[in-house]
matplotlib code that plots the C-alpha trace (Angstrom):
import matplotlib.pyplot as plt

x = [160.6, 160.2, 163.7, 162.8, 159.7, 161.5, 164.2, 161.7, 159.5, 162.5, 163.8, 160.6, 160.4, 164.1, 163.1, 160.6, 161.9, 165.7, 167.1, 170.0, 168.0, 169.2, 165.7, 165.2, 168.3, 167.9, 170.8, 169.0, 165.8, 166.3, 166.4, 163.3, 161.1, 163.7, 164.2, 160.4, 160.2, 163.2, 161.7, 158.3, 160.1, 162.0, 158.7, 157.0, 159.9, 159.9, 156.1, 156.3, 159.0, 156.9, 153.9, 156.0, 157.6, 154.2, 152.8, 155.8, 155.5, 151.8, 152.2, 155.0, 153.0, 149.9, 151.6, 150.9, 154.5, 154.8, 151.6, 153.0, 156.3, 154.4, 152.2, 155.3, 157.0, 154.0, 153.7, 157.4, 157.1, 154.0, 155.7, 159.1, 158.5, 154.9, 154.7, 158.2, 157.5, 154.1, 153.9, 157.4, 156.0, 154.7, 157.3, 158.5, 157.0, 153.5, 153.2, 151.6, 149.1, 147.4, 146.8, 143.2, 141.4, 141.5, 138.0, 137.4, 137.5, 134.4, 135.2, 133.0, 132.5, 131.1, 128.3, 125.6, 122.0, 119.3, 119.5, 116.6, 116.5, 115.8, 113.0, 115.6, 116.9, 113.4, 112.4, 115.8, 114.9, 111.7, 113.1, 115.5, 116.1, 118.2, 120.8, 121.6, 122.5, 126.0, 126.0, 129.0, 128.5, 130.9, 131.7, 134.2, 135.8, 135.3, 131.5, 130.8, 129.9, 126.9, 126.1, 125.9, 122.5, 121.2, 122.4, 120.9, 117.4, 117.3, 119.9, 118.5, 121.5, 119.9, 118.9, 121.5, 125.1, 127.5, 130.2, 130.9, 134.1, 136.2, 139.6, 140.8, 139.7, 137.4, 136.9, 133.9, 131.2, 131.1, 128.1, 126.6, 125.4, 122.8, 125.3, 127.2, 130.9, 133.6, 136.4, 139.3, 139.7, 143.0, 145.5, 144.6, 147.4, 149.2, 146.5, 146.7, 144.1, 144.3, 140.8, 141.3, 137.9, 137.3, 138.9, 141.1, 138.7, 136.8, 139.5, 139.0, 135.2, 135.2, 137.0, 134.4, 132.6, 135.8, 137.0, 133.6, 133.7, 137.1, 135.8, 134.3, 131.2, 128.8, 125.4, 125.9, 123.8, 123.9, 126.4, 124.6, 126.6, 125.5, 126.7, 126.4, 123.8, 121.6, 118.3, 117.3, 113.9, 115.3, 112.0, 111.4, 115.0, 114.4, 111.2, 113.0, 116.0, 113.7, 112.9, 116.4, 118.5, 121.4, 123.3, 123.8, 125.8, 123.4, 123.9, 120.9, 120.5, 119.3, 120.8, 120.5, 117.6, 119.9, 120.2, 123.6, 125.0, 123.7, 125.2, 128.6, 128.8, 126.4, 122.7, 123.4, 125.3, 123.9, 124.7, 126.3, 124.5, 121.1, 122.3, 123.8, 123.1, 125.7, 125.0, 127.6, 128.9, 129.4, 131.3, 133.5, 134.3, 135.0, 137.4, 139.6, 139.9, 139.1, 142.5, 143.9, 140.7, 140.7, 144.2, 143.0, 140.7, 142.7, 140.7, 137.3, 135.7, 134.4, 133.7, 130.5, 131.8, 134.9, 132.7, 130.5, 133.6, 134.8, 131.3, 131.1, 134.3, 132.6, 129.7, 127.0, 124.2, 122.4, 119.0, 117.2, 114.9, 113.1, 112.9, 116.6, 116.9, 120.3, 118.6, 121.1, 118.8, 118.7, 116.0, 112.4, 112.0, 108.2, 107.7, 109.5, 108.1, 104.5, 105.0, 106.9, 107.0, 104.6, 107.3, 108.6, 110.5, 114.0, 116.3, 117.0, 120.3, 121.7, 119.0, 121.0, 121.1, 117.3, 114.9, 113.3, 110.7, 108.0, 107.5, 108.3, 110.7, 114.5, 116.1, 116.8, 113.3, 111.7, 113.7, 112.7, 109.0, 109.5, 111.3, 108.6, 106.0, 108.3, 108.8, 105.0, 104.1, 107.2, 105.4, 103.0, 105.2, 105.2, 102.7, 100.1, 96.4, 93.9, 90.3, 87.6, 84.8, 82.5, 80.0, 82.5, 84.7, 87.8, 90.8, 92.7, 96.2, 97.7, 101.4, 101.2, 103.5, 104.1, 101.3, 97.7, 97.1, 93.6, 93.1, 90.1, 89.2, 89.0, 92.4, 93.1, 95.5, 97.8, 98.4, 98.9, 101.5, 104.1, 106.4, 106.2, 109.4, 110.0, 113.8, 117.0, 119.6, 122.9, 124.5, 122.0, 120.0, 116.3, 114.6, 112.5, 115.0, 117.7, 115.9, 115.4, 111.9, 108.4, 108.5, 105.9, 106.3, 104.5, 101.0, 101.1, 97.6, 97.3, 93.6, 94.5, 97.2, 96.4, 96.0, 98.7, 98.2, 101.6, 102.0, 102.0, 101.8, 101.3, 100.3, 99.1, 95.4, 94.9, 96.8, 96.5, 98.2, 96.5, 98.2, 97.1, 98.0, 97.8, 97.0, 100.0, 99.9, 100.8, 101.9, 99.6, 96.4, 94.8, 95.9, 94.3, 91.0, 90.9, 92.0, 90.0, 86.7, 83.9, 85.4, 87.0, 90.0, 89.2, 88.0, 88.2, 87.1, 89.2, 92.5, 93.4, 92.9, 93.2, 94.3, 93.8, 96.3, 95.3, 98.2, 99.4, 99.7, 103.1, 103.5, 102.3, 105.8, 105.7, 102.9, 102.6, 99.5, 98.5, 96.4, 92.7, 91.0, 87.6, 86.3, 84.8, 81.8, 82.3, 80.0, 82.8, 86.4, 88.8, 88.1, 89.0, 90.3, 90.8, 93.6, 94.4, 94.8, 92.2, 89.8, 86.8, 84.4, 86.7, 87.7, 90.2, 90.6, 87.6, 85.7, 83.4, 82.9, 79.4]
y = [162.2, 165.4, 166.5, 166.1, 168.1, 170.8, 171.1, 171.3, 173.8, 176.0, 175.8, 176.9, 180.4, 180.8, 180.2, 183.0, 185.6, 185.7, 189.2, 187.7, 185.8, 186.7, 187.0, 190.1, 191.9, 194.7, 193.3, 190.1, 191.6, 189.9, 186.6, 187.2, 184.7, 181.9, 182.5, 182.4, 179.0, 177.7, 178.8, 177.2, 173.9, 174.0, 174.5, 171.7, 169.3, 170.2, 169.7, 166.3, 165.2, 166.2, 164.2, 161.1, 161.3, 161.6, 158.6, 156.5, 157.5, 156.7, 153.3, 152.5, 153.6, 151.6, 148.4, 145.2, 144.7, 148.2, 147.8, 144.6, 146.3, 149.3, 147.1, 145.0, 148.3, 149.5, 146.2, 146.3, 149.9, 148.9, 146.0, 147.5, 151.2, 151.9, 149.0, 149.6, 153.3, 153.2, 149.6, 148.8, 146.4, 143.9, 141.1, 140.2, 136.7, 138.1, 140.5, 137.9, 136.8, 140.2, 140.5, 140.7, 137.4, 136.2, 136.2, 133.0, 133.8, 133.0, 130.3, 129.5, 126.0, 127.3, 129.2, 126.5, 126.6, 125.9, 122.2, 119.9, 118.1, 114.4, 112.8, 111.4, 115.0, 116.2, 113.4, 113.5, 117.0, 115.7, 112.8, 114.9, 113.1, 113.7, 111.3, 113.9, 116.5, 116.8, 118.8, 120.7, 121.9, 124.4, 123.9, 124.6, 122.0, 124.2, 124.5, 121.1, 119.4, 121.8, 122.4, 118.8, 118.6, 121.2, 119.2, 116.1, 117.7, 117.8, 115.3, 112.1, 109.7, 106.9, 109.3, 112.1, 112.5, 115.1, 116.0, 118.4, 120.3, 121.2, 122.9, 120.0, 116.5, 115.8, 112.5, 110.8, 109.2, 105.4, 104.1, 107.5, 107.2, 110.0, 112.7, 113.3, 112.2, 114.7, 115.8, 118.0, 120.8, 121.3, 123.8, 127.3, 129.3, 129.8, 132.2, 135.9, 137.4, 141.1, 142.0, 143.7, 142.7, 139.2, 135.8, 133.7, 130.7, 132.4, 131.1, 127.5, 127.6, 129.1, 126.1, 123.6, 123.5, 122.8, 120.2, 118.5, 118.4, 116.8, 113.9, 112.8, 111.1, 109.7, 111.1, 114.5, 117.2, 119.9, 121.0, 122.5, 124.7, 125.8, 126.2, 124.0, 126.3, 126.2, 124.3, 122.9, 121.9, 119.4, 118.5, 122.1, 122.4, 119.6, 121.3, 124.6, 123.1, 121.1, 124.4, 124.7, 122.7, 121.1, 120.7, 124.4, 126.7, 127.8, 129.7, 129.7, 131.4, 134.7, 137.9, 138.9, 140.5, 143.3, 146.3, 147.2, 143.7, 143.6, 147.1, 146.0, 142.7, 142.6, 142.6, 139.9, 137.6, 134.4, 134.5, 131.2, 130.7, 130.7, 128.1, 128.1, 125.7, 125.3, 123.1, 120.5, 122.4, 125.5, 123.6, 122.0, 125.5, 126.8, 123.9, 125.0, 128.7, 128.9, 129.0, 131.5, 133.5, 133.9, 135.1, 138.1, 139.1, 139.1, 142.0, 140.3, 139.4, 135.8, 132.8, 133.6, 136.9, 135.1, 132.4, 135.2, 137.0, 133.8, 133.0, 136.6, 136.1, 133.2, 135.4, 133.5, 135.6, 134.7, 133.0, 134.4, 132.2, 133.9, 130.7, 130.8, 132.8, 134.2, 135.5, 138.3, 139.2, 139.1, 139.0, 137.9, 136.4, 136.4, 139.1, 137.1, 133.7, 135.0, 136.7, 134.3, 135.1, 133.1, 130.7, 127.3, 127.6, 126.2, 127.3, 129.4, 130.4, 131.9, 129.9, 130.3, 134.1, 134.6, 133.8, 130.3, 130.1, 128.9, 130.5, 128.2, 126.0, 126.0, 126.8, 123.2, 122.0, 124.8, 123.6, 120.0, 121.0, 123.1, 120.4, 117.9, 120.1, 120.6, 116.9, 116.1, 118.8, 120.2, 122.1, 124.0, 124.8, 128.6, 129.2, 131.8, 132.0, 134.8, 134.4, 136.4, 136.0, 138.9, 138.2, 138.9, 141.1, 139.0, 138.4, 135.1, 135.2, 131.7, 130.7, 126.9, 125.1, 128.3, 130.6, 131.6, 135.4, 136.5, 140.3, 142.0, 143.9, 143.3, 143.9, 143.9, 141.3, 144.1, 145.2, 141.6, 140.8, 143.1, 141.7, 143.3, 144.7, 142.5, 142.0, 143.9, 143.5, 141.7, 145.1, 146.1, 148.5, 148.3, 150.4, 149.5, 151.1, 148.7, 145.7, 144.8, 143.5, 144.9, 146.0, 147.6, 149.0, 147.0, 148.1, 150.8, 150.3, 147.5, 147.0, 146.3, 143.8, 140.2, 137.2, 134.6, 130.9, 129.1, 125.5, 123.0, 119.7, 118.3, 115.0, 113.4, 112.9, 110.9, 112.8, 116.1, 117.4, 118.5, 121.1, 122.2, 125.8, 127.0, 130.5, 132.4, 134.0, 137.7, 139.7, 142.6, 140.5, 142.2, 145.6, 144.9, 143.9, 147.1, 149.6, 148.0, 147.7, 147.1, 145.2, 142.0, 140.3, 138.0, 134.5, 135.0, 131.4, 129.6, 128.2, 126.1, 126.3, 123.3, 123.8, 121.1, 121.6, 120.0, 118.8, 121.1, 119.9, 118.8, 121.8, 124.5, 125.9, 126.7, 129.2, 129.8, 131.5, 132.3, 129.6, 129.9, 129.0, 128.6, 128.2, 124.8, 124.9, 122.8, 122.3, 122.6, 123.4, 123.4, 125.9, 124.6, 126.1, 124.3, 125.6, 124.5, 125.7, 128.0, 126.1, 127.0, 127.2, 129.1, 132.2, 134.5, 134.5, 136.5, 133.5, 134.1, 131.5, 130.2]
z = [-35.6, -33.6, -34.6, -38.3, -38.0, -36.1, -38.7, -41.6, -39.9, -39.1, -42.6, -44.4, -42.8, -43.8, -47.4, -47.3, -45.0, -45.2, -46.0, -47.9, -50.5, -54.0, -55.3, -53.0, -54.3, -56.8, -58.8, -59.3, -60.7, -64.1, -62.5, -60.3, -62.2, -62.0, -58.3, -57.6, -59.4, -57.4, -54.1, -55.0, -55.9, -52.6, -50.6, -52.6, -51.8, -48.1, -47.9, -49.7, -47.4, -44.4, -45.6, -46.4, -42.9, -41.3, -43.1, -42.3, -38.6, -38.4, -40.0, -37.6, -34.5, -35.4, -36.5, -34.5, -33.6, -32.2, -30.2, -28.6, -27.8, -26.3, -24.0, -22.9, -22.0, -20.0, -18.2, -17.3, -16.0, -13.9, -12.4, -11.7, -11.2, -10.0, -7.5, -6.2, -5.7, -4.2, -2.8, -1.5, 1.1, -1.5, -2.0, -5.5, -5.3, -4.4, -7.4, -9.6, -7.0, -6.7, -10.4, -11.5, -12.3, -15.8, -17.3, -19.4, -23.1, -25.2, -27.8, -30.7, -29.6, -26.3, -28.1, -28.2, -29.2, -26.6, -26.0, -26.3, -23.0, -23.2, -21.2, -18.8, -18.1, -17.4, -15.1, -13.3, -12.0, -10.6, -8.6, -6.6, -3.3, -0.1, -1.5, -4.2, -1.6, 0.0, 3.2, 4.4, 8.0, 9.3, 13.0, 15.8, 17.9, 21.0, 20.4, 18.9, 22.2, 22.5, 18.9, 17.9, 19.7, 17.3, 14.3, 15.7, 15.5, 11.7, 10.5, 9.0, 9.1, 7.0, 4.2, 4.1, 3.2, 4.4, 7.0, 9.8, 9.1, 12.2, 12.6, 14.8, 15.7, 18.7, 20.4, 18.8, 20.9, 20.6, 18.7, 17.9, 14.3, 14.5, 13.5, 10.3, 10.3, 11.2, 8.9, 9.9, 7.3, 5.4, 6.7, 5.5, 7.2, 3.9, 2.7, 3.6, 6.0, 6.8, 8.0, 11.4, 12.9, 11.5, 12.1, 9.8, 10.3, 7.4, 5.1, 6.3, 6.1, 2.6, 1.3, 2.6, -0.8, -2.6, -0.2, -0.3, -4.1, -4.0, -2.0, -5.4, -3.9, -6.6, -7.7, -6.0, -7.6, -4.9, -2.2, 0.8, 3.1, 6.6, 10.2, 13.2, 14.6, 11.5, 11.5, 8.0, 6.8, 4.3, 2.7, 1.8, 0.7, -1.8, -3.1, -3.6, -5.4, -7.6, -9.4, -10.7, -13.2, -11.4, -14.6, -14.8, -12.6, -9.8, -6.6, -4.2, -0.9, 0.6, 2.0, 5.7, 7.4, 8.5, 6.1, 7.6, 7.1, 3.5, 2.8, 4.3, 2.5, -0.5, -1.2, -3.7, -1.4, 0.1, 3.9, 4.9, 8.2, 6.5, 4.1, 0.6, -2.2, -5.0, -8.0, -9.0, -12.1, -10.0, -7.3, -10.0, -11.4, -7.9, -7.1, -10.0, -9.0, -5.3, -3.8, -6.2, -5.8, -2.1, -2.1, -4.1, -1.3, 2.0, 3.4, 3.3, 6.6, 6.6, 4.5, 2.7, 1.3, -0.1, -1.6, -3.1, -4.5, -6.3, -7.7, -8.9, -10.8, -12.5, -13.5, -11.6, -9.9, -6.7, -7.0, -4.0, -2.0, 1.0, 2.9, 3.8, 7.0, 8.2, 11.3, 12.2, 15.1, 18.9, 21.4, 20.7, 17.2, 17.5, 14.9, 12.2, 13.1, 13.1, 9.8, 7.6, 3.9, 1.7, 0.7, 1.9, 5.1, 4.6, 7.4, 10.5, 12.0, 15.2, 17.2, 20.4, 20.1, 20.3, 23.1, 23.3, 20.6, 23.0, 26.5, 29.4, 27.5, 27.1, 23.8, 23.1, 24.1, 22.0, 19.0, 19.6, 19.6, 16.5, 14.6, 15.6, 14.0, 11.0, 10.5, 10.7, 8.2, 6.5, 3.7, 5.9, 8.9, 9.6, 6.8, 7.7, 7.5, 8.4, 9.2, 11.0, 13.5, 12.4, 15.1, 17.9, 15.7, 16.1, 13.8, 13.9, 12.5, 12.5, 11.9, 11.7, 14.1, 16.1, 17.3, 17.0, 17.5, 18.4, 17.9, 19.6, 16.3, 12.6, 10.9, 7.2, 5.7, 4.5, 8.1, 9.3, 6.6, 8.1, 10.8, 14.2, 15.5, 18.6, 18.0, 17.4, 14.8, 15.4, 15.8, 18.6, 16.5, 17.0, 14.3, 11.2, 8.8, 10.0, 8.4, 4.8, 5.8, 5.8, 9.5, 11.7, 15.2, 18.0, 19.0, 21.6, 22.8, 25.3, 24.4, 20.7, 21.4, 20.5, 22.9, 22.0, 21.9, 21.5, 20.2, 23.0, 21.3, 17.8, 16.3, 13.1, 12.5, 9.3, 6.5, 8.5, 11.6, 14.7, 16.8, 20.3, 21.1, 24.7, 26.0, 27.0, 30.4, 30.2, 33.3, 32.3, 32.0, 35.1, 33.9, 30.6, 32.1, 34.1, 31.4, 28.6, 30.5, 29.5, 26.6, 27.9, 26.2, 23.3, 24.1, 27.9, 28.6, 26.0, 27.3, 24.2, 20.5, 18.2, 14.6, 12.0, 9.3, 6.0, 3.7, 1.0, -2.6, -3.9, -6.2, -3.8, -3.7, -7.4, -7.0, -3.2, -1.7, 1.8, 3.4, 4.2, 7.5, 9.0, 12.5, 13.2, 15.7, 18.8, 21.7, 24.2, 24.5, 22.8, 20.1, 16.7, 13.5, 10.2, 7.9, 4.3, 0.7, -0.6, -2.8, -5.0, -2.1, 0.4, -1.5, 0.1, 3.8, 5.2, 6.4, 9.3, 12.1, 12.7]

ax = plt.figure().add_subplot(projection="3d")
ax.plot(x, y, z, "-o")
ax.set_aspect("equal")
plt.show()
């Protein structure tokens, strides 16, 4: 085509400017009119031929057959020239595996109108039970002997279904039915793993959801993923999941507390240690694409980022629930435990990486006391309440099942909502900007610091729970008495505080609100506080003691 155009364009100037044209000769003056007509006809023919050739060329270029041939040629060049030139290390048999994922096409039969759910569908969401959950607990055979005691704290063998997935078999204890059964994961060594700082076990753990689905157990609505050092509050887990429709693709969890971790992985990824809930339809879709999917991401670090990558390919977003806690922290977790979000507490992770929750107890004994309080009142555990003693200018900040903080002055709720920085991130950084939380620095003034009463024992009293919180001995008590004179520490003669926790309504989690409290007059020790949902009489949380 270019040759034709070149010839035509070079021929036209010749018609007009050649010095040997007969029409320009003086001898040929009588034939001037005829020559001009002949020259015009020649130009007209050349122009017409040029237009016809252009139309034919354009119709050929934009025809469907030519487009298909052009794309085939480009694909062939990409596969055989580009990859060979710039990626000579990729074997021929792997070229197809690194191709982008195929996004499912939208068919007309898939465009459905909003369905009218039957009465059975509506009621089936309300009767969600532990039998509808399938737990997949990721573990290590080297750590299982110690970690199984953590699982034993929250596992209910007669009500729950699930398995612990290990890389190799361990010798089971005879007659121990208090733990979930153990399954050895399938071999994952055939998948590529190129992350220089991670461990290939992330491949194995990422396949737990798929392998759990392929067990084909009946009546499963949700697949729950966690680690062997995760503590679940299964009653609140049921309450949270009851908000969602398990017949749809749903992905529930929460990001990390660490800003660096969220920036490295994703702010829209559920971190696996804190717990991940996957609905049955989503697990079914994952089981079809998972193995092909994870081979497209050999550079990822662990299991939850691979799972997130595959769920992202399916187009399912994360439904964030603040009660799932990854706990990428070290040190003293007091700041987080005493300032839990106003939401149902669902899980905590890395419980062996933080100090014991209660002073004077080991990590395991602390968790036993914590889960005891959690079992007696699962809805209200770690829920907060604030009340005041205006006469003595005291502020009570209560975290049910954990601590009562008594401040020597009146503090506003907005200041008490923020978590005190008593811990460091998993990477060792201890700065408010490192956390995706509402963080405040610890009080610098010794005279303004609260007196802490930690949970010592808990029991049921009617339909409520009665917790006894004992005063914590602090090494600088004498120093405080001297420096803060003449104002003595709050409640100097009180060694114990009893907190009566009234039961929360079944639907509190649908519209959560901070609890209210009031001081109950007593003639002698212990000092007693009553905590419950705010009613029509107790408005807000500024209730004075009598």
